Residue, then its C-alpha position, 0 to 999 in steps of 0.5 A: m778267477f782271481g783277476s778284476s779285468s771286467c770290473r776295470l772294463n765297466y769303469a773304463a767305460t767312463l774314461e771319455n768323461l775326462r774329456i772337458g772343455s768350454k761346454t762342460r757344466v761344473i758344480f762345487q761341492g763345499f761351493t760357499g766355503r772360503q776356498a771353494t769360493a776364491n776358486a770358482q771366481e778364479s775359474i770363473a773369470w778364466g772361462t769355466n762353465v761353473v753352473g752353481g754348487v752344493t752345500p749341505g743343509k743350504e738353499s740359496e745363491h752364491l756368486g749369482l748361482p744356485v746353491l743347493p743342499s744335495v748333489r741329487r738335487a743339483m744333478d737333477e735341476l743344474k745337469p752338471d757334467a762335473t763336480g769339484i769336491y772343496v771339502p776337508a779330508s774328514k768330510a771328503t769320503p762321504a762327498i765323493e760317495e754322494a756324487i757317486e750315488a748321483e751319477v755325477p759323470l766326473i768327480v774331482a777330489v783335491a783333498e789329501h789324507i782321506p783314510l786308504h780303507d775309505m778309498l778301498r770302499i769308494h772304488s768298490m763302489l766305482k768298479t761296478q758302475t759306468k756312469s762316474r769318473l773320479v780324478g784324485p784325491n790328493s790332486p790339483g784336479i784337471i784342466s783343458s787349456a786348448k784354444g776355445e775349450r777352457c775349463r779348470i776343475g782344481f787349483q792349478p795356477l792360471p798364469c802359467f798356463s796358455d792355449g796349445c797342444v801338450g797334454i800332461a798326466a802327473k802324479s805330482g801337482t807341483l812337478s806339473y806346474e813346473a811342466v805347464a810353465s816349461t811348454t808355455r815358455a817353448g811356445l807350445g801351450q797346453s791342451l788337457c792336463i790330467g792331475v793323476g795325484g799322488d794318493v795310493l789309490p787314485g781314481t785315474d792312473l797314468v795309463e788311464a790318463l794316456q789313453v785318453l791323451e792319445h785320442d784328444p784331437n788338440t794334444k800333439g805331444i805329451a809330458l809323464i810325470g811320475e815318482i817313487g811308489g807302485d808300478g803305475e810307470i812300468l805299466a805306462a811303458q808297457w802301454i807306450t810299447d803297445y801304442h808304438a807297436r799299433t801306431p805308424l811313426a808319423q802319427r805317433k805323439p812325442i812322449v817326454a817323461l820325468i820320474a821324481g825321487l830317484l833318491a828318495p830312501r826306500d824306508r820313508v813316505m815322501g810326502h805324498a800318501g802314495a809316494f813309498w816303496l814296497p817289496g816287489e815294487p820297482a825302484p824309480n830308476q827301473k821306471v826310467m829304464a823301463l820308459r826310455g827302453a819304450g821309446v820315451t824322451m827322458v828329462n831330469h827336470p820338468a823345466k826341460i820338458g817344454p824344449a824336448l817336446r819342441t825338438l821332437m815335434e819340430d823334428g818330427t821324430v819319435q824314438p822307436p822302442v829298443g827292444e823287440i817284445e813277442e806278442g802276447a808276452a807276460f813277464d815274471s816282474t816289471d824289471d824283467f819287463s824293463t830289461a826285455i824293452s831295453g833289448g835283453r831276453p828274460s824269460q817270457q812266461r804266461r800269466g797264471l790263473h791266480t797270480s800275477a806271474r809264475r815263477p819257478s819251482n825249483i828255488s833253493l831254500p834262501s837264507r839272508p839278513q833281515l829286512r830292513a823295517s821302514s822307520q822313517q814314515t811320516r804319512g803311515l805309523h810304522l810300527d817295527t817288530q816288537a810293537s807289532k808283536q804287542l799289537l798282536k798279542e793285545a788283539l789275541l792274534g798270531l798266536e802260531l808265531q814264533y820270533h826268529h832272526c833270519p827270514t826265508h819266506y815272505l808273505a804280505l797283505c798289501i794294496d795293488r795299486a793297478t787293481r785298486s784292491q787288496c791283494l797277497m804277495t809272496a816270495i822266497h829270497t835267496n839273497p839279500k839282493s833279491l829283495l829289491q828285484p820285482s821278479r822274486y816276488d808273486k802277487i795273488l789277486l782277489p776276486p773282484s767281488a770280494k770286499d777283502v780277503l776275510a769275506l772269502d773265509g769258507t769259500e772255494t776261492w779261500h781254499e784255492i788261495v791256501t793251496t796257492l800260498m802253500a805251493k808258493l811258499q814250499i809249505s809241504e803238507r805231511p800225509g794224512s794231515a791237513a795242519a799245514a793248510d789249517s795253519v796257513g789259513k789261520l795265518l791268513r785269517d790273522l793277517g786279513r783281521v789286522f789289515r781290516d780292524k787296524e786299518a793297515k795298508y801293509v802287513g807283512l812278515q818273514f819266516g823260515m821253514p814251519h815247524n810240524d808240531k806232532e804233539k799238538q797237530k798243527t804247524t808253526f812258523p819261526v818268524y823273523d821279521l814283521r812288519i805293520e804300516l798303518d794309515d795315519a789318515a784314519a785317525r787324522s782325518a776320520g778320528r778312528l783308531a786314534d788310541v792306537h796311533y797315539r800309544y804307537a806313535a811313541k814307539e815309531a823312530r824318527d829323524p831328528g826334527a821329523r817329529e816337530a815338522k809333522a806337528e806343523g804339517i811339514v814333512y821333513h827327512r834328514l837324508s844320510p845323516g852320517n854323510r857330511a857332504h850332504n850340506i844343502g838344506t832344501l825348502v820346497n812346496g810339494a812333495g813331487l817338487a821336493m823329491n826332484t829338487v833333490d834328485a836335480l841338485a845331485g845332477h848339478g854335484g850338490l848333496a841335499a841334506n834334507f827333504l822338506d815338503t811345506g804342505g799344501k797349506a803352508t803359511s808364512e809361520t810355516v816357512r820360518r819353522s822350516f828354516e829352524i828345523i833346516l838349520k838344526d842339522d849342523r851339516v847345512k852350508v846353503v838353504f835352497v828355497n825352490i817354490f812353485g805355488g798352486l794353493t802355496l802363494g808366492d807372496m806368502i812364501a816371500r813373507g815367511i822367508v823375511l819373517a825367518y830372518k827376523e826370527v831365526d839366526i840364519r848364518v847361511p847363504v840362501v838361494v831363493r827361486i819362486r814360481g807360480t801363483n802370486e809369483e811376481e808379488g813374491q819375487r818383489i817382496i825379495a828383491e825389496s827386502g835388502l836381505p842377502l839373498y840369491a834370487f833367481d827364476d830359472f831353476e838351473e841357474a838357481a841350483e848352480k849357484a846353490v852349489e857353487l856357494v856350498s863349495g865355497v862355504s866348505a873351502a872357506k876353512k881351508v882357505a882361512q887357514a892357508v892365509h893365516e899360514s901364508e901371512g908369516k912367510i909374506a912377512e918374511l919374504k916382505k923384509s927379504i925383499q926389502l933388505a935386498a932392495a936396500g942393498m941396491l941404494p946408491v952409495g950417497g943413499s936415497e929411497p929405492s927406485e920404483e922398479a926395486a919397490a915394486p915387488v914389496d907391493e906385489a908380495t903383499e897382495s892377497p893369495c887370490g890376487k884381489t886387494s881388499e875392498s873400501a868401505d865404500d866399494a862394499p855392496k849395500q844390503g839393498d843390492m843384495a837381493q837381486e831382481h828375479t829377471g835375468k841372472p845377477r851379476d857377481s859384482e853385486k852379490p855378497e861374499v860368503a863371509d860379508t853374508i855371514e857377518t851381515l847375518g850376524s847384525d840386527h839389520v832387518a827393518 
């Protein structure tokens, strides 16, 4: 059997370790570092039971607590229940492995950019043990806010939290902070918040978080936050369907969910290492459909989570699932499940022994255009067909491949996020639309004991995999010849070597019908498309394969501005560059929040010109550079700054905005919303800056203003042209009225009466019905930046033309 259920059950025994509270004994790895020190001080003050920490080679005291040189020593002497790992990504892998070997019950890793193949190795360790549970990496951590049970292991913004009853499971840190603030404002507070994180292979996934929240006695309602990438949200929908089926209606905990990245391009990595789409995975809208069909209340912005949960909890109603699913049914794909749970009736089939789903065998040979390659990744190095061919040629691999232009069969070696291991994907497509249908793909899972596919070479399982591949790809063997099987085996080895040796996260190709070469007694494959995704964290964090990434990075196509943004630690994508209707520039901290900002603006009728994530280590200089990059896109008419800080500080963002006004020629309106860590100081800086900014506390109001402003800017030229054209007509009309009035004079001659002169005054008013303001009535610069409490009055705000004119002068102190 190729499945990995037994290993998953072993690791599942550690789920209870996620139940943290005031008695949880916490240590810090990297304890004496600047970030860990500041975090520990905050956590201790908040009520976390920190008992000490670890710094390699040191044995001393820090913050009045013991510092030990190894996790093993700390485990023996301090008896911790959990460890928070606060070390750079380059040191995170050995730190996690050390904690696993020491059998620390709960390990929380907040670092991002941990190499994918390091995480594969870590998960191979986790699968075979029952002591340690991992949260992260690329996660804000885990926090208990239940009354009397405070415990924080992470960098969540504490001012937003309050004692309460809402459990949160989230891929995105910033969106989880928004959900926390929303539930606090709704008077619900929080119980247990599990930051699953945005990594490709998280230590705890959404389903596991839901399992814990189901049984948490302090949790009365659940917020679920997902995003583009993987099928975890579909699995969550399946779990919720089962949960509703086994739980009486009156006892069900209401669930409200949000999916970020509905408008994210499928060919790019959206900030988080795991926020990307691959063939065979569900699209974000399919995730929404599946969750809604499972009885989940869906919202389009996290600020709505609190009110939605409060309504559900007060009414005592939980929407039942729409569809009725046959017990024990399995589906060809995640979108088939979505259809079924929404009331449809796709084919329900038994799971096969070797694959995640069986497909009908009577498939006609497909003919379809080339799969568009991903050319905009920033958290991975994408090699197009030509560069991928060069890499294979240099390694003397793939010699059987012949390159053509019309793919029909699909084979890829990639990652199965659910089992946290390598897998093979196969498909035969009949039309271009099938590219986006998960039902067209079959997944072949490896045995849990296998380190990778190459470890199976020469075994009976290897031969079973080759036979399965041939059946799935409809590759027939000529009677009396083993050429096809040998060639498929050779191809599989080559894919495995590229995946392993180059630390890839995806190696896929599309090809036509294999050709049997009678003279050479082998089968060749006419390849139409080849795509390789390299994990840039291997070079960035671990210094491995730096030469490969250096040589091939130059071959990778990028958005204008994306390459310089990456050099600053910024993730930037220009959206729909050929469409000038995309004219709202966005500057956001956090990948999830940045994706949702793009989605939510569309809900208000606005189209974002870009996706920009400042990164977790953003500085004021980062903000200034972000403005420069955004404004290089001449489509941008308004810049929308949306910040909810965790590690990112609100006051630092505010200073960056002020710095940008001093050093960047900003000639468009700027809408600012700052929440989270140091939000009050950030809002104060904005309010006292004297800059022509529109500052808001509420996202909906800020988004509405951005859309309103961009509509005004877009119409400004038309209005100016209309006014110019009307000037002549107004002058002629004025003259005509004056002549007519003159004809009404008495014979003796005198000034026209007031009644006769009135039309002249009316005719000289502007087309908008406004008379011009005097200089004394114009808004002062100090009035332009509004206080963050309440929506500013329109009379206090600068008109678009005034803003542009003001910004042309050197008015910043």
